[in-house]
C-alpha positions in Angstrom: -24.5 -17.0 -13.2 -24.4 -17.6 -16.9 -22.9 -15.4 -19.5 -22.2 -15.2 -23.3 -18.6 -14.4 -24.4 -18.8 -13.0 -28.0 -16.1 -13.3 -30.6 -14.8 -10.5 -32.8 -13.6 -9.8 -36.4 -11.5 -7.0 -37.7 -13.2 -5.0 -40.4 -9.8 -3.3 -41.0 -6.4 -3.9 -39.5 -3.2 -1.8 -39.8 0.1 -2.2 -38.0 1.7 1.2 -37.6 5.1 0.4 -36.2 7.1 -2.0 -34.0 7.8 -0.5 -30.6 11.1 -0.7 -28.7 9.4 -3.0 -26.1 8.7 -5.6 -28.9 5.0 -4.9 -29.1 3.4 -3.4 -32.2 1.2 -0.3 -32.4 -1.9 -1.1 -34.3 -4.9 0.8 -35.8 -7.9 -1.4 -36.4 -11.6 -1.5 -36.5 -13.1 -4.2 -34.3 -16.6 -5.7 -34.6 -18.4 -8.2 -32.4 -20.2 -11.0 -34.1 -23.0 -13.3 -32.7 -20.7 -16.3 -32.2 -20.2 -16.9 -28.5 -18.9 -19.2 -25.8 -21.2 -20.1 -22.9 -19.7 -19.5 -19.5 -21.2 -20.4 -16.1 -19.6 -19.2 -12.9 -20.4 -20.6 -9.5 -19.0 -19.7 -6.1 -17.4 -22.5 -4.1 -16.2 -22.9 -0.5 -12.8 -24.4 -1.3 -11.2 -21.1 -2.2 -9.9 -22.7 -5.4 -10.4 -21.7 -9.1 -11.6 -24.8 -11.0 -12.2 -24.7 -14.7 -14.0 -27.3 -16.9 -14.3 -27.1 -20.7 -15.8 -29.1 -23.5 -12.4 -29.1 -25.4 -9.8 -31.5 -23.9 -6.8 -29.6 -25.3 -7.6 -26.3 -23.5 -5.6 -25.6 -20.4 -7.6 -25.5 -17.1 -4.8 -24.2 -14.8 -3.1 -20.9 -14.4 -2.2 -20.8 -18.2 -5.9 -20.2 -18.9 -6.9 -16.6 -19.3 -10.1 -17.2 -17.4 -8.1 -18.5 -14.5 -5.9 -15.5 -14.6 -8.9 -13.1 -14.7 -10.5 -14.8 -11.7 -7.2 -14.9 -9.7 -6.5 -11.2 -10.4 -9.8 -10.1 -8.7 -9.6 -12.8 -5.9 -6.2 -11.5 -5.0 -6.9 -7.8 -5.3 -10.2 -7.9 -3.3 -9.1 -10.6 -0.9 -12.0 -12.8 -1.8 -12.1 -15.9 0.4 -14.4 -18.0 -1.7 -13.3 -19.7 -4.9 -15.1 -20.2 -8.2 -16.1 -23.0 -10.5 -16.0 -21.9 -14.1 -17.6 -24.0 -16.9 -16.8 -23.1 -20.5 -18.7 -24.4 -23.5 -16.3 -23.3 -26.3 -17.8 -22.4 -29.7 -15.6 -19.5 -30.9 -12.8 -21.0 -33.0 -9.5 -21.4 -31.1 -6.3 -19.7 -32.2 -8.2 -18.2 -35.0 -8.0 -14.4 -34.8 -11.4 -13.9 -33.1 -10.2 -13.1 -29.6 -12.0 -16.0 -28.1 -9.7 -16.4 -25.1 -9.7 -12.7 -24.5 -13.5 -12.6 -24.6 -13.7 -15.5 -22.1 -11.3 -13.6 -19.8 -13.3 -10.3 -20.1 -16.5 -12.3 -19.3 -15.0 -13.7 -16.2 -13.9 -10.3 -15.0 -17.4 -9.0 -15.6 -19.0 -12.0 -14.0 -16.8 -11.9 -10.9 -17.5 -8.2 -10.5 -21.2 -8.8 -10.6 -21.2 -12.0 -8.5 -19.1 -10.6 -5.7 -20.5 -7.0 -5.9 -17.1 -5.5 -6.4 -18.5 -2.2 -7.8 -16.0 -1.8 -10.6 -17.0 0.4 -13.5 -16.5 -0.5 -17.2 -13.3 1.6 -17.3 -12.0 0.0 -14.1 -12.6 -3.5 -15.6 -10.8 -2.5 -18.8 -7.8 -1.2 -16.8 -7.5 -4.6 -15.2 -8.2 -6.4 -18.5 -5.2 -5.0 -20.3 -3.0 -6.8 -17.7 -4.3 -10.1 -19.2 -4.1 -9.2 -22.9 -4.4 -6.3 -25.4 -7.8 -7.5 -26.7 -9.4 -7.9 -23.3 -10.5 -4.2 -22.8 -12.2 -4.3 -26.2 -13.9 -7.6 -25.3 -15.3 -5.8 -22.2 -17.0 -3.0 -24.2 -17.7 -5.0 -27.4 -19.6 -3.7 -30.4 -17.9 -1.5 -33.1 -14.7 0.2 -32.0 -11.5 1.8 -33.2 -8.5 0.2 -31.4 -5.1 1.9 -31.2 -1.9 1.6 -29.3 -1.2 -2.0 -28.6 -5.0 -2.5 -28.8 -5.9 -0.9 -25.5 -6.9 2.6 -26.7 -10.5 2.3 -27.7 -13.0 4.7 -29.3 -16.6 3.6 -29.9 -17.7 3.8 -33.6 -21.0 3.9 -35.5 -22.2 0.3 -35.9 -22.3 -1.1 -39.5 -25.6 -1.7 -41.4 -27.4 -4.9 -40.8 -25.6 -7.5 -42.9 -25.0 -11.2 -42.9 -21.5 -12.5 -42.0 -20.1 -15.8 -43.1 -17.2 -16.9 -40.8 -14.9 -19.7 -41.8 -12.2 -21.3 -39.8 -10.0 -23.5 -42.1 -8.3 -26.7 -40.8 -5.1 -24.9 -39.7 -4.0 -23.0 -36.7 -1.8 -19.8 -36.9 0.6 -18.5 -34.3 0.1 -14.8 -33.7 3.8 -14.5 -32.7 4.9 -16.1 -36.0 2.8 -13.6 -38.0 4.1 -10.5 -36.3 7.6 -11.8 -36.3 7.5 -12.3 -40.1 5.6 -9.0 -40.9 7.9 -6.8 -42.9 6.5 -3.4 -42.3 9.1 -1.6 -44.5 8.2 -3.8 -47.5 4.4 -3.1 -47.4 3.3 -1.4 -50.6 0.1 0.0 -48.9 -1.7 0.4 -45.6 -5.4 0.2 -44.9 -7.3 3.5 -44.9 -8.7 3.2 -41.4 -10.2 6.7 -41.4 -12.1 5.9 -44.6 -13.5 2.8 -42.9 -14.6 4.9 -39.9 -16.3 7.3 -42.4 -18.0 4.4 -44.3 -19.4 3.1 -41.0 -20.7 6.6 -40.1 -22.4 6.8 -43.5 -23.7 3.2 -43.4 -22.2 2.8 -46.8 -22.0 -0.9 -47.5 -19.9 -0.5 -50.7 -17.4 1.7 -49.0 -17.2 -0.6 -46.0 -16.4 -3.4 -48.4 -13.8 -1.3 -50.3 -11.9 -0.4 -47.2 -11.7 -4.0 -45.7 -8.0 -4.6 -45.5 -5.6 -6.4 -43.2 -1.8 -6.0 -43.4 -1.3 -9.3 -41.6 -2.6 -11.2 -44.7 0.7 -10.4 -46.3 2.2 -13.1 -44.0 -0.6 -15.5 -43.3 -1.9 -15.8 -46.9 1.5 -16.5 -48.3 2.0 -19.4 -45.8 -1.5 -20.8 -46.0 -3.0 -20.5 -49.6 -6.3 -21.9 -48.3 -7.1 -18.4 -46.8 -7.0 -16.8 -50.3 -9.0 -19.7 -51.7 -11.8 -19.1 -49.2 -11.8 -15.4 -49.8 -12.0 -15.9 -53.6 -15.0 -18.3 -53.2 -16.8 -15.8 -51.0 -16.2 -12.9 -53.4 -17.3 -15.0 -56.4 -20.5 -15.8 -54.7 -21.9 -12.4 -53.7 -19.8 -11.2 -50.8 -19.4 -7.4 -50.7 -15.8 -8.3 -49.7 -13.9 -11.0 -47.7 -11.0 -10.6 -45.3 -8.9 -12.5 -42.8 -9.6 -11.6 -39.1 -6.7 -10.7 -36.9 -3.6 -12.8 -37.5 -5.9 -15.6 -38.9 -6.6 -18.1 -40.1 -10.4 -17.2 -39.8 -11.8 -15.6 -42.9 -15.1 -13.7 -43.1 -17.3 -12.4 -45.9 -20.0 -9.8 -45.5 -23.2 -10.3 -47.5 -26.3 -8.2 -48.2 -28.6 -11.3 -47.8 -28.7 -14.6 -45.9 -29.4 -16.5 -49.1 -26.0 -15.5 -50.6 -24.2 -16.4 -47.4 -25.9 -19.8 -47.0 -25.2 -20.6 -50.7 -21.5 -19.8 -50.2 -21.4 -21.8 -46.9 -22.6 -24.9 -48.8 -20.0 -24.4 -51.6 -17.2 -24.1 -49.0 -18.4 -27.1 -47.0 -18.4 -29.3 -50.1 -14.7 -28.5 -50.6 -13.9 -30.1 -47.1 -11.4 -27.3 -46.3 -13.0 -26.0 -43.1 -13.0 -26.9 -39.4 -15.9 -24.6 -38.4 -18.3 -22.4 -40.4 -21.0 -20.0 -39.3 -23.6 -17.8 -40.9 -24.1 -15.0 -38.3 -24.7 -11.3 -37.8 -22.9 -8.3 -36.3 -23.6 -7.8 -32.6 -23.8 -4.4 -31.0 -24.8 -4.2 -27.4 -27.0 -1.3 -26.3 -26.9 0.0 -22.7 -26.0 -3.0 -20.5 -22.9 -4.4 -22.0 -23.6 -8.0 -21.0 
């Protein structure tokens, strides 16, 4: 069976507080984009989980989230067969786009279908949170308000049809580093998440742009000036607004037209500051969520 594991961006991201258990409570608006990894799952008779990828540096053992997702269901349902999982990775790695979480969510869904386990979406999400806070969102996908540690989800009105320019600069960012260095008590302002939700309901492009904020930029932008540089180029070339996704370093800009986005893409590519760059669209699944 073949599946597409879609990446996400954060239209707005606020960190509410640090919890006693070391995690952070967040309030953020998540949005799926049409950038995806291809995943093929096959049954095998060895009883083992075997993973192949097109990127040599990705782990293929129990450190891989897809491996953990497959093992979780194999153990719970006492499945005797194993699976061969082949991943063609396109979503930028360590980039704030939940690529690993989306791959894990896709394996949960795929195993559920392949072995006819009968798990509902909610039941898959319940298992997904054991693998990572973004996994439940990557199961439902689309436009959603994410709260708690990222596992409390509310579906939202999808944004208007816009073009999205997604840029991964030539750096990697540690999520742990960003959260460790986030000084919540020193933040001058927080994103207005409720205003973003309202802007989405109203399909108001200007208000969506106005309310695009991410508190984690206060850490990542200071350490990596290239993030601000990319955002500035986007805004100077027609973006309604530009923002870092998640803990970074991926930056995205939203545009009213493809022409503006393609023009900006060419400008950024000529500066030789990017590892990956995409002109894409928002993705909102309808009934069947895969």
